[in-house]
Biopython code that builds the backbone (N, CA, C, O; Angstrom):
import numpy as np
from Bio.PDB.StructureBuilder import StructureBuilder

atoms = [
    (1, "MET", "N", (-17.466, -26.941, 19.929)),
    (1, "MET", "CA", (-16.801, -26.055, 18.998)),
    (1, "MET", "C", (-16.479, -24.742, 19.732)),
    (1, "MET", "O", (-17.376, -24.108, 20.289)),
    (2, "PRO", "N", (-15.229, -24.344, 19.733)),
    (2, "PRO", "CA", (-14.865, -23.101, 20.425)),
    (2, "PRO", "C", (-15.411, -21.868, 19.701)),
    (2, "PRO", "O", (-15.588, -21.860, 18.483)),
    (3, "ILE", "N", (-15.661, -20.857, 20.474)),
    (3, "ILE", "CA", (-16.157, -19.608, 19.909)),
    (3, "ILE", "C", (-14.999, -18.886, 19.233)),
    (3, "ILE", "O", (-13.906, -18.775, 19.789)),
    (4, "LYS", "N", (-15.249, -18.415, 18.062)),
    (4, "LYS", "CA", (-14.218, -17.680, 17.343)),
    (4, "LYS", "C", (-14.282, -16.212, 17.737)),
    (4, "LYS", "O", (-15.361, -15.628, 17.841)),
    (5, "LEU", "N", (-13.143, -15.644, 17.948)),
    (5, "LEU", "CA", (-13.055, -14.240, 18.323)),
    (5, "LEU", "C", (-13.673, -13.346, 17.253)),
    (5, "LEU", "O", (-14.244, -12.303, 17.570)),
    (6, "ASP", "N", (-13.562, -13.749, 15.993)),
    (6, "ASP", "CA", (-14.141, -12.967, 14.897)),
    (6, "ASP", "C", (-15.657, -12.858, 15.028)),
    (6, "ASP", "O", (-16.236, -11.819, 14.711)),
    (7, "VAL", "N", (-16.302, -13.930, 15.495)),
    (7, "VAL", "CA", (-17.765, -13.917, 15.653)),
    (7, "VAL", "C", (-18.153, -12.924, 16.739)),
    (7, "VAL", "O", (-19.107, -12.163, 16.579)),
    (8, "ILE", "N", (-17.416, -12.933, 17.836)),
    (8, "ILE", "CA", (-17.712, -12.004, 18.927)),
    (8, "ILE", "C", (-17.492, -10.565, 18.476)),
    (8, "ILE", "O", (-18.305, -9.690, 18.778)),
    (9, "LYS", "N", (-16.417, -10.315, 17.765)),
    (9, "LYS", "CA", (-16.142, -8.971, 17.247)),
    (9, "LYS", "C", (-17.256, -8.524, 16.305)),
    (9, "LYS", "O", (-17.701, -7.378, 16.360)),
    (10, "PHE", "N", (-17.706, -9.440, 15.435)),
    (10, "PHE", "CA", (-18.787, -9.128, 14.504)),
    (10, "PHE", "C", (-20.058, -8.743, 15.252)),
    (10, "PHE", "O", (-20.716, -7.761, 14.908)),
    (11, "LEU", "N", (-20.400, -9.528, 16.283)),
    (11, "LEU", "CA", (-21.606, -9.231, 17.056)),
    (11, "LEU", "C", (-21.505, -7.881, 17.753)),
    (11, "LEU", "O", (-22.471, -7.119, 17.779)),
    (12, "LEU", "N", (-20.347, -7.588, 18.312)),
    (12, "LEU", "CA", (-20.175, -6.294, 18.975)),
    (12, "LEU", "C", (-20.336, -5.142, 17.988)),
    (12, "LEU", "O", (-20.962, -4.131, 18.308)),
    (13, "ILE", "N", (-19.783, -5.290, 16.810)),
    (13, "ILE", "CA", (-19.924, -4.248, 15.779)),
    (13, "ILE", "C", (-21.390, -4.098, 15.385)),
    (13, "ILE", "O", (-21.885, -2.979, 15.246)),
    (14, "GLU", "N", (-22.090, -5.226, 15.202)),
    (14, "GLU", "CA", (-23.507, -5.179, 14.837)),
    (14, "GLU", "C", (-24.343, -4.496, 15.920)),
    (14, "GLU", "O", (-25.232, -3.700, 15.618)),
    (15, "ILE", "N", (-24.054, -4.811, 17.169)),
    (15, "ILE", "CA", (-24.795, -4.201, 18.273)),
    (15, "ILE", "C", (-24.565, -2.692, 18.294)),
    (15, "ILE", "O", (-25.507, -1.920, 18.473)),
    (16, "GLU", "N", (-23.321, -2.276, 18.111)),
    (16, "GLU", "CA", (-23.015, -0.840, 18.078)),
    (16, "GLU", "C", (-23.738, -0.151, 16.929)),
    (16, "GLU", "O", (-24.265, 0.948, 17.100)),
    (17, "GLU", "N", (-23.768, -0.786, 15.759)),
    (17, "GLU", "CA", (-24.454, -0.197, 14.609)),
    (17, "GLU", "C", (-25.952, -0.069, 14.862)),
    (17, "GLU", "O", (-26.554, 0.948, 14.517)),
    (18, "GLU", "N", (-26.557, -1.089, 15.460)),
    (18, "GLU", "CA", (-27.981, -1.028, 15.767)),
    (18, "GLU", "C", (-28.281, 0.076, 16.774)),
    (18, "GLU", "O", (-29.286, 0.777, 16.649)),
    (19, "GLN", "N", (-27.411, 0.233, 17.772)),
    (19, "GLN", "CA", (-27.609, 1.294, 18.752)),
    (19, "GLN", "C", (-27.508, 2.670, 18.086)),
    (19, "GLN", "O", (-28.276, 3.575, 18.412)),
    (20, "LYS", "N", (-26.573, 2.823, 17.164)),
    (20, "LYS", "CA", (-26.442, 4.092, 16.436)),
    (20, "LYS", "C", (-27.699, 4.372, 15.613)),
    (20, "LYS", "O", (-28.190, 5.500, 15.577)),
    (21, "LEU", "N", (-28.217, 3.325, 14.949)),
    (21, "LEU", "CA", (-29.446, 3.491, 14.166)),
    (21, "LEU", "C", (-30.596, 3.948, 15.046)),
    (21, "LEU", "O", (-31.337, 4.857, 14.672)),
    (22, "TRP", "N", (-30.755, 3.327, 16.216)),
    (22, "TRP", "CA", (-31.812, 3.726, 17.140)),
    (22, "TRP", "C", (-31.658, 5.183, 17.546)),
    (22, "TRP", "O", (-32.629, 5.940, 17.553)),
    (23, "GLU", "N", (-30.431, 5.570, 17.884)),
    (23, "GLU", "CA", (-30.184, 6.950, 18.307)),
    (23, "GLU", "C", (-30.512, 7.924, 17.178)),
    (23, "GLU", "O", (-31.152, 8.950, 17.408)),
    (24, "GLU", "N", (-30.075, 7.607, 15.963)),
    (24, "GLU", "CA", (-30.351, 8.477, 14.819)),
    (24, "GLU", "C", (-31.846, 8.541, 14.519)),
    (24, "GLU", "O", (-32.390, 9.611, 14.245)),
    (25, "PHE", "N", (-32.502, 7.380, 14.576)),
    (25, "PHE", "CA", (-33.936, 7.335, 14.322)),
    (25, "PHE", "C", (-34.687, 8.178, 15.338)),
    (25, "PHE", "O", (-35.552, 8.974, 14.973)),
    (26, "ASN", "N", (-34.357, 8.003, 16.623)),
    (26, "ASN", "CA", (-35.040, 8.756, 17.671)),
    (26, "ASN", "C", (-34.766, 10.250, 17.578)),
    (26, "ASN", "O", (-35.654, 11.059, 17.844)),
    (27, "GLN", "N", (-33.557, 10.621, 17.207)),
    (27, "GLN", "CA", (-33.236, 12.038, 17.038)),
    (27, "GLN", "C", (-34.039, 12.628, 15.870)),
    (27, "GLN", "O", (-34.588, 13.725, 15.979)),
    (28, "ALA", "N", (-34.102, 11.901, 14.766)),
    (28, "ALA", "CA", (-34.875, 12.372, 13.614)),
    (28, "ALA", "C", (-36.362, 12.455, 13.951)),
    (28, "ALA", "O", (-37.056, 13.371, 13.510)),
    (29, "LYS", "N", (-36.840, 11.495, 14.731)),
    (29, "LYS", "CA", (-38.245, 11.492, 15.131)),
    (29, "LYS", "C", (-38.557, 12.711, 16.004)),
    (29, "LYS", "O", (-39.597, 13.347, 15.833)),
    (30, "GLU", "N", (-37.665, 13.034, 16.931)),
    (30, "GLU", "CA", (-37.878, 14.199, 17.788)),
    (30, "GLU", "C", (-37.858, 15.495, 16.979)),
    (30, "GLU", "O", (-38.638, 16.410, 17.245)),
    (31, "THR", "N", (-36.977, 15.569, 16.003)),
    (31, "THR", "CA", (-36.930, 16.734, 15.119)),
    (31, "THR", "C", (-38.242, 16.853, 14.343)),
    (31, "THR", "O", (-38.787, 17.947, 14.193)),
    (32, "ALA", "N", (-38.743, 15.717, 13.852)),
    (32, "ALA", "CA", (-40.009, 15.709, 13.116)),
    (32, "ALA", "C", (-41.177, 16.122, 14.020)),
    (32, "ALA", "O", (-42.077, 16.839, 13.585)),
    (33, "ARG", "N", (-41.160, 15.673, 15.261)),
    (33, "ARG", "CA", (-42.231, 16.053, 16.197)),
    (33, "ARG", "C", (-42.207, 17.553, 16.479)),
    (33, "ARG", "O", (-43.254, 18.195, 16.557)),
    (34, "ALA", "N", (-41.002, 18.106, 16.629)),
    (34, "ALA", "CA", (-40.902, 19.547, 16.858)),
    (34, "ALA", "C", (-41.423, 20.311, 15.646)),
    (34, "ALA", "O", (-42.140, 21.301, 15.788)),
    (35, "SER", "N", (-41.059, 19.848, 14.458)),
    (35, "SER", "CA", (-41.536, 20.480, 13.230)),
    (35, "SER", "C", (-43.055, 20.349, 13.110)),
    (35, "SER", "O", (-43.734, 21.285, 12.689)),
    (36, "ALA", "N", (-43.575, 19.189, 13.482)),
    (36, "ALA", "CA", (-45.021, 18.954, 13.405)),
    (36, "ALA", "C", (-45.781, 19.885, 14.334)),
    (36, "ALA", "O", (-46.860, 20.366, 13.989)),
    (37, "SER", "N", (-45.227, 20.139, 15.504)),
    (37, "SER", "CA", (-45.925, 21.018, 16.438)),
    (37, "SER", "C", (-45.977, 22.454, 15.902)),
    (37, "SER", "O", (-46.894, 23.209, 16.225)),
    (38, "LEU", "N", (-44.994, 22.820, 15.088)),
    (38, "LEU", "CA", (-44.989, 24.168, 14.496)),
    (38, "LEU", "C", (-45.914, 24.273, 13.280)),
    (38, "LEU", "O", (-46.509, 25.322, 13.030)),
    (39, "THR", "N", (-46.026, 23.177, 12.532)),
    (39, "THR", "CA", (-46.794, 23.218, 11.282)),
    (39, "THR", "C", (-48.215, 22.694, 11.417)),
    (39, "THR", "O", (-49.057, 22.948, 10.555)),
    (40, "GLY", "N", (-48.487, 21.964, 12.496)),
    (40, "GLY", "CA", (-49.816, 21.381, 12.671)),
    (40, "GLY", "C", (-50.005, 20.088, 11.900)),
    (40, "GLY", "O", (-51.118, 19.566, 11.838)),
    (41, "LYS", "N", (-48.939, 19.562, 11.312)),
    (41, "LYS", "CA", (-49.015, 18.287, 10.589)),
    (41, "LYS", "C", (-48.681, 17.146, 11.536)),
    (41, "LYS", "O", (-48.258, 17.364, 12.671)),
    (42, "SER", "N", (-48.879, 15.927, 11.049)),
    (42, "SER", "CA", (-48.475, 14.767, 11.852)),
    (42, "SER", "C", (-46.958, 14.668, 11.832)),
    (42, "SER", "O", (-46.312, 15.106, 10.880)),
    (43, "TRP", "N", (-46.391, 14.090, 12.888)),
    (43, "TRP", "CA", (-44.931, 14.006, 12.940)),
    (43, "TRP", "C", (-44.393, 13.133, 11.822)),
    (43, "TRP", "O", (-43.296, 13.368, 11.317)),
    (44, "TRP", "N", (-45.184, 12.097, 11.424)),
    (44, "TRP", "CA", (-44.699, 11.198, 10.368)),
    (44, "TRP", "C", (-44.599, 11.926, 9.033)),
    (44, "TRP", "O", (-43.697, 11.650, 8.242)),
    (45, "SER", "N", (-45.519, 12.854, 8.777)),
    (45, "SER", "CA", (-45.449, 13.596, 7.512)),
    (45, "SER", "C", (-44.268, 14.562, 7.505)),
    (45, "SER", "O", (-43.800, 14.957, 6.437)),
    (46, "CYS", "N", (-43.783, 14.945, 8.681)),
    (46, "CYS", "CA", (-42.616, 15.813, 8.782)),
    (46, "CYS", "C", (-41.313, 15.017, 8.825)),
    (46, "CYS", "O", (-40.223, 15.589, 8.815)),
    (47, "PHE", "N", (-41.436, 13.721, 8.872)),
    (47, "PHE", "CA", (-40.275, 12.840, 8.931)),
    (47, "PHE", "C", (-39.770, 12.659, 7.502)),
    (47, "PHE", "O", (-40.082, 11.670, 6.839)),
    (48, "THR", "N", (-38.997, 13.615, 7.049)),
    (48, "THR", "CA", (-38.653, 13.709, 5.628)),
    (48, "THR", "C", (-37.665, 12.660, 5.140)),
    (48, "THR", "O", (-37.545, 12.444, 3.934)),
    (49, "TRP", "N", (-36.970, 12.016, 6.037)),
    (49, "TRP", "CA", (-35.964, 11.051, 5.596)),
    (49, "TRP", "C", (-36.461, 9.622, 5.696)),
    (49, "TRP", "O", (-35.674, 8.711, 5.957)),
    (50, "THR", "N", (-37.741, 9.413, 5.495)),
    (50, "THR", "CA", (-38.314, 8.086, 5.696)),
    (50, "THR", "C", (-37.651, 7.002, 4.853)),
    (50, "THR", "O", (-37.482, 5.879, 5.326)),
    (51, "LYS", "N", (-37.276, 7.311, 3.631)),
    (51, "LYS", "CA", (-36.660, 6.286, 2.793)),
    (51, "LYS", "C", (-35.263, 5.931, 3.295)),
    (51, "LYS", "O", (-34.778, 4.822, 3.072)),
    (52, "ARG", "N", (-34.633, 6.865, 3.962)),
    (52, "ARG", "CA", (-33.283, 6.633, 4.466)),
    (52, "ARG", "C", (-33.280, 5.812, 5.751)),
    (52, "ARG", "O", (-32.332, 5.072, 6.018)),
    (53, "TRP", "N", (-34.323, 5.941, 6.534)),
    (53, "TRP", "CA", (-34.356, 5.295, 7.853)),
    (53, "TRP", "C", (-35.076, 3.967, 7.785)),
    (53, "TRP", "O", (-36.151, 3.876, 7.191)),
    (54, "PRO", "N", (-34.498, 2.924, 8.390)),
    (54, "PRO", "CA", (-35.218, 1.650, 8.472)),
    (54, "PRO", "C", (-36.390, 1.781, 9.439)),
    (54, "PRO", "O", (-36.376, 2.633, 10.328)),
    (55, "ARG", "N", (-37.365, 0.965, 9.270)),
    (55, "ARG", "CA", (-38.509, 1.004, 10.175)),
    (55, "ARG", "C", (-38.130, 0.434, 11.532)),
    (55, "ARG", "O", (-37.230, -0.399, 11.642)),
    (56, "LYS", "N", (-38.827, 0.894, 12.562)),
    (56, "LYS", "CA", (-38.550, 0.436, 13.925)),
    (56, "LYS", "C", (-38.632, -1.086, 14.039)),
    (56, "LYS", "O", (-37.811, -1.707, 14.714)),
    (57, "ALA", "N", (-39.619, -1.678, 13.382)),
    (57, "ALA", "CA", (-39.797, -3.133, 13.472)),
    (57, "ALA", "C", (-38.557, -3.851, 12.950)),
    (57, "ALA", "O", (-38.134, -4.864, 13.507)),
    (58, "SER", "N", (-37.983, -3.322, 11.884)),
    (58, "SER", "CA", (-36.782, -3.918, 11.315)),
    (58, "SER", "C", (-35.618, -3.819, 12.296)),
    (58, "SER", "O", (-34.855, -4.772, 12.456)),
    (59, "ILE", "N", (-35.484, -2.691, 12.939)),
    (59, "ILE", "CA", (-34.415, -2.501, 13.920)),
    (59, "ILE", "C", (-34.621, -3.456, 15.093)),
    (59, "ILE", "O", (-33.675, -4.094, 15.556)),
    (60, "LYS", "N", (-35.867, -3.552, 15.573)),
    (60, "LYS", "CA", (-36.149, -4.451, 16.690)),
    (60, "LYS", "C", (-35.856, -5.903, 16.313)),
    (60, "LYS", "O", (-35.308, -6.656, 17.119)),
    (61, "ALA", "N", (-36.216, -6.294, 15.098)),
    (61, "ALA", "CA", (-35.961, -7.661, 14.644)),
    (61, "ALA", "C", (-34.464, -7.947, 14.600)),
    (61, "ALA", "O", (-34.022, -9.018, 15.016)),
    (62, "ASN", "N", (-33.690, -7.000, 14.102)),
    (62, "ASN", "CA", (-32.239, -7.183, 14.050)),
    (62, "ASN", "C", (-31.640, -7.266, 15.440)),
    (62, "ASN", "O", (-30.751, -8.083, 15.681)),
    (63, "LEU", "N", (-32.112, -6.432, 16.360)),
    (63, "LEU", "CA", (-31.617, -6.494, 17.737)),
    (63, "LEU", "C", (-31.941, -7.843, 18.372)),
    (63, "LEU", "O", (-31.121, -8.411, 19.094)),
    (64, "LEU", "N", (-33.137, -8.349, 18.100)),
    (64, "LEU", "CA", (-33.533, -9.642, 18.654)),
    (64, "LEU", "C", (-32.632, -10.747, 18.120)),
    (64, "LEU", "O", (-32.214, -11.622, 18.878)),
    (65, "LYS", "N", (-32.327, -10.720, 16.826)),
    (65, "LYS", "CA", (-31.428, -11.719, 16.243)),
    (65, "LYS", "C", (-30.052, -11.659, 16.902)),
    (65, "LYS", "O", (-29.465, -12.691, 17.228)),
    (66, "ILE", "N", (-29.552, -10.463, 17.091)),
    (66, "ILE", "CA", (-28.235, -10.293, 17.706)),
    (66, "ILE", "C", (-28.257, -10.818, 19.139)),
    (66, "ILE", "O", (-27.324, -11.494, 19.570)),
    (67, "ARG", "N", (-29.319, -10.507, 19.874)),
    (67, "ARG", "CA", (-29.413, -10.990, 21.257)),
    (67, "ARG", "C", (-29.474, -12.514, 21.307)),
    (67, "ARG", "O", (-28.853, -13.132, 22.172)),
    (68, "LYS", "N", (-30.224, -13.125, 20.378)),
    (68, "LYS", "CA", (-30.315, -14.591, 20.352)),
    (68, "LYS", "C", (-28.957, -15.213, 20.030)),
    (68, "LYS", "O", (-28.562, -16.201, 20.648)),
    (69, "LEU", "N", (-28.248, -14.636, 19.067)),
    (69, "LEU", "CA", (-26.915, -15.140, 18.738)),
    (69, "LEU", "C", (-25.961, -14.994, 19.915)),
    (69, "LEU", "O", (-25.180, -15.897, 20.212)),
    (70, "THR", "N", (-26.034, -13.853, 20.575)),
    (70, "THR", "CA", (-25.167, -13.608, 21.730)),
    (70, "THR", "C", (-25.460, -14.619, 22.840)),
    (70, "THR", "O", (-24.538, -15.150, 23.459)),
    (71, "LEU", "N", (-26.740, -14.881, 23.088)),
    (71, "LEU", "CA", (-27.126, -15.854, 24.101)),
    (71, "LEU", "C", (-26.627, -17.246, 23.735)),
    (71, "LEU", "O", (-26.107, -17.964, 24.589)),
    (72, "ALA", "N", (-26.782, -17.629, 22.476)),
    (72, "ALA", "CA", (-26.320, -18.948, 22.026)),
    (72, "ALA", "C", (-24.807, -19.079, 22.205)),
    (72, "ALA", "O", (-24.316, -20.120, 22.640)),
    (73, "ILE", "N", (-24.086, -18.036, 21.872)),
    (73, "ILE", "CA", (-22.632, -18.068, 22.026)),
    (73, "ILE", "C", (-22.255, -18.126, 23.501)),
    (73, "ILE", "O", (-21.325, -18.841, 23.875)),
    (74, "SER", "N", (-22.964, -17.385, 24.337)),
    (74, "SER", "CA", (-22.698, -17.401, 25.776)),
    (74, "SER", "C", (-22.904, -18.799, 26.351)),
    (74, "SER", "O", (-22.085, -19.289, 27.128)),
    (75, "LYS", "N", (-24.002, -19.432, 25.963)),
    (75, "LYS", "CA", (-24.286, -20.781, 26.457)),
    (75, "LYS", "C", (-23.213, -21.757, 25.989)),
    (75, "LYS", "O", (-22.792, -22.635, 26.742)),
    (76, "GLU", "N", (-22.773, -21.600, 24.741)),
    (76, "GLU", "CA", (-21.728, -22.468, 24.205)),
    (76, "GLU", "C", (-20.423, -22.259, 24.970)),
    (76, "GLU", "O", (-19.683, -23.210, 25.220)),
    (77, "ALA", "N", (-20.152, -21.025, 25.334)),
    (77, "ALA", "CA", (-18.902, -20.705, 26.035)),
    (77, "ALA", "C", (-18.836, -21.356, 27.411)),
    (77, "ALA", "O", (-17.764, -21.762, 27.861)),
    (78, "VAL", "N", (-19.994, -21.457, 28.082)),
    (78, "VAL", "CA", (-20.000, -22.058, 29.418)),
    (78, "VAL", "C", (-20.393, -23.531, 29.391)),
    (78, "VAL", "O", (-20.438, -24.186, 30.432)),
    (79, "GLY", "N", (-20.675, -24.051, 28.198)),
    (79, "GLY", "CA", (-20.953, -25.476, 28.049)),
    (79, "GLY", "C", (-22.369, -25.908, 28.349)),
    (79, "GLY", "O", (-22.604, -27.079, 28.649)),
    (80, "HIS", "N", (-23.334, -24.979, 28.275)),
    (80, "HIS", "CA", (-24.750, -25.329, 28.484)),
    (80, "HIS", "C", (-25.414, -25.575, 27.142)),
    (80, "HIS", "O", (-24.961, -25.079, 26.110)),
    (81, "ASP", "N", (-26.489, -26.344, 27.168)),
    (81, "ASP", "CA", (-27.274, -26.568, 25.944)),
    (81, "ASP", "C", (-28.384, -25.579, 25.840)),
    (81, "ASP", "O", (-29.151, -25.611, 24.878)),
]
sb = StructureBuilder()
sb.init_structure("model")
sb.init_model(0)
sb.init_chain("A")
sb.init_seg("    ")
for serial, (resi, resn, name, xyz) in enumerate(atoms, 1):
    if name == "N":
        sb.init_residue(resn, " ", resi, " ")
    sb.init_atom(name, np.array(xyz, "f"), 0.0, 1.0, " ", f" {name:<3s}", serial, name[0])
structure = sb.get_structure()
């Protein structure tokens, strides 16, 4: 079965979105750590947007799924099992 261009485009968009989430999460975490050092609280308690941000494990799981799909498509493209 040939690879559909739409699938590749979808994966690229998903990868970009996951990378943006990581960058935003890490930026928010650094801001929380800076705030924590000023207030003496834990960085997690200063992480005020917790409901807005997905957990790291969720992001890692999504990245792993995307990588597995990409690998499967790559193998299909070159004709390997």
